[in-house]
N, C-alpha and C positions, 0 to 999 in steps of 0.2 A: 203638330206641324214644326214647332221649334226643334224638337228632337230629330225629326227627319232631316231638316236642313243641316243640323250639326253632324249627323251621322254621315252625310255626304260631303262634309268638309266646308259647308257654307256658313260662315259666321265665326265669331270669336269663341274661344273655349268656354265651356259652361262655367257659370259663376262670375265670369268677367263682366264688369259693368260697361254700359254703353259709353263710348268715347270716340273722338275723332280718330280715324285711321285704324279702328279696331278690325281684327279679322285677317285671316290669311288663307288663300285657296291655292292648293298645289297646281302649278302649271297654268292657271287661268287668270291670275292677277297678282300684283305685288302686294306687299304687306302694308302699303301706305294708303289704302283706302278701304272703306267698309264695303261689304258685299251689298249689291243693290237688289232689292226684292220688289217686284211689282205685284200689288194686291188688287186683283180684279174682283169687283163686287165687294168692295171694302166696307160698305155699310157705314156705320157710325164711327169706325176706326178702332174697334176693340182689338183685332189682331194686329193692326198697324202699330198700336201703342206697345204691344209686347215685342214686336219686331224691332222697333226703334230702341226700346229699353235693352234689347239683346245686342245692340251694336250694329244694326243694319241701316242702310240708306233705303228709305221706303218711298215708293210712288204708289198712291192709291187711286183707283178708278172706280166710279160708280155712276149709274144712270140717273140717280136721284139727287137733285140739287140740295134737298133738305138733308139727306144723309151726308153729303160732302161738307155742308156747313158744320154739322155736328163733328165730323172727323177732323176738320181743321181746328176746331176749338179743343178737341181732345188730344190731338197730336200735332202741335204747331211746328215740330221739327221736320215733319214729313211734307211731301208735296202731293197735292190732290187735284184731280180734275174730273169734270162731269163728262162721261162718255159711255156708250154701250159697248159691250165686248164685241158686237158685230162689226163695229168700225173703229174701235179704239186703236190709237197708235201706241205700240208697246216699245219703250226705249230699250236700248242695250242693257242687259241685266244678267244676274247670276241665277235667279229663280223667279218663276211666276206662280202665284198661288191663287186659286179660285175656289175657296172652301164654302160650304153651306149650300150645296146644290145650285151653284151659280149657273152652270151651263144648262141646267134643266129649264131655265127660263127662255131658251131659244126654242120656240114652239112652232116653227114653220109647218104649215099643214101639208106641204109637199114632201115632207121627209119620209113618209111611209115607215117601213121598219128599219130604215137606215138612218143616216145623219143628215140634217139640213146642210146645204152648201155653205151657208154662213158659218156654221160650226166647224166644218172641215177647213175652211179658210182661216178661221181663228187659230186652230191647231198649227197651221203652217206659219202664221205670223208669230206665234209664240216660239216655235222652233227657230225661226230666223232671228228673233231678238235675243235668244239665249246665247251666252258664251259657251264654248265647248265644255262639256261636263255639267252644264246647267240643268236645273230641275224644273219640271212642271208638275205641281201638286194640286189635285182637284178631286171632287167627288161627284157622283151622279146617282140618279134613281134607277135601279135595275128592275124592280118588280113591285107590284101592288097586288097582293093575292086575292083580295076581295073587291067586288064592284063598288060597294058602298060600305064605308066604315062607320061604326057608331060614333056619336059625338064623344070626343075626348076633352077632358079639362085639365088645365095646369094652373098653378098659382102659388103665391106666397103672400106675405103680408103686404097689403096695399095694392095688389093687382091679381087678376085672374084672366084666363083665356080659354075659350071653347073652340074646338076645331072639328069640322065635319069634312070628310074627304069622299069624293065620288070619282070613279075610274071609268073612262071611255076606252075600252080595250081596243076597239077598231082604230081609233086615232092615237092610241098610246098617250093619252092626256090624263093627268091627275089634277082634279080641281079641289082646292082646299078653301073652305069658307070659314073665316075666323071672326069671332067677336071678342074684343078685348075690353076689360073694365079696369079702370085705374082710380084709386082714391087720391084726391088732391085736397088736402086739409079736411074739411068737413063735407066735401062734395065728391060724387062719383061721376066719372066721364067714361063713355063707351065709344068704341069705334069699330067699324066693320071693314074687312078686307076680303078680296077674292084673289087667290093665286092660282094660275094655270101653269103647270109644269109638265115637261115631257119625260116619259119613261124610255130609257135607252137600253139596248142589249150590250152585254160585255163584248160580244164579237164585233158589233158595229164600232164601238169605241176603240177596241184594240186594233181593228183594221185601219181606222182613220189615223190613229197615232203612228202606226207602223209606216203608212204611206207618207206621213209628214216627216219621218226620219227619226222617230223616237224608239227607244226600248222602254218597256213599261211593265210594272208589276201592279196587281190589284189585290185588295183585301177588304175585310169588313171593318177595318179600324185604322186610325192614325196612331200607330204605336199602341199604347195602352188605352187609348180613347176610342171606344166602340161607337160606330155610327148608328143612326136609326135603322130599324128593320127595313130591308130592301135597298139600302144605300151601299155604294161601293166606293172605296178610296183608291185613288190612282197616284202612283209616283212614276212619272215618265222622265227619262234622262236623255239629254242630247249627247251623243257619243263624243268622246274626246277627239278621236280620229276623224278627219274630214272624209265623209263618204258621200257619194252622189245620192240625190233624192231618188226614191223609187218613182215610177211613173205616176203622175198625179191625175186623178180623175175628177 
């Protein structure tokens, strides 16, 4: 994500340390302020930490108060607030990032094979908040080839996680059931989570972005970082020239 931002002129030159007034963007802002990045679905602040260290002014948004508390402790230089992407107010900015399948958590049952109204409105709010030439970087789940996936396990020293996924093809919903085990000193603690996420088609995402006023490219990776199987990365740009919105539906 950092490379994508730099490639589009958002942020200070590579290797430059974070500092006040870092960065310069052709035609969209002066050199006297850092580029503002809005991190939607910021979680515990891992990406926000890297963005701040890279010289960006960061605003983080997450629906979980617990995650926001962790993010504030990890990145005291950034600003954070609790909100859902469905109704979050997005400040004027140079880029919006929503990485880690954030938009997949909009699971309105009335979406059918298209996009929920709330998600289409979110795309428009992002477009309106971005300065000309600004970027919207996110990813989504495009496919799940099998109805039920075998249990997959991941782990390292001190922790392990087991994940089972089931696919409802009619409703285009992927349900992931996870069990996490962590070692805390001489004890082990386990927790269970269920995540329901929506599968979207490229054509539906592309159409909604186009109607919101974006030009977009899609791929299976963020630069050299490949996504999980079935996920798609999107880099959408708000044109520099002022153009009328297409008819909104």
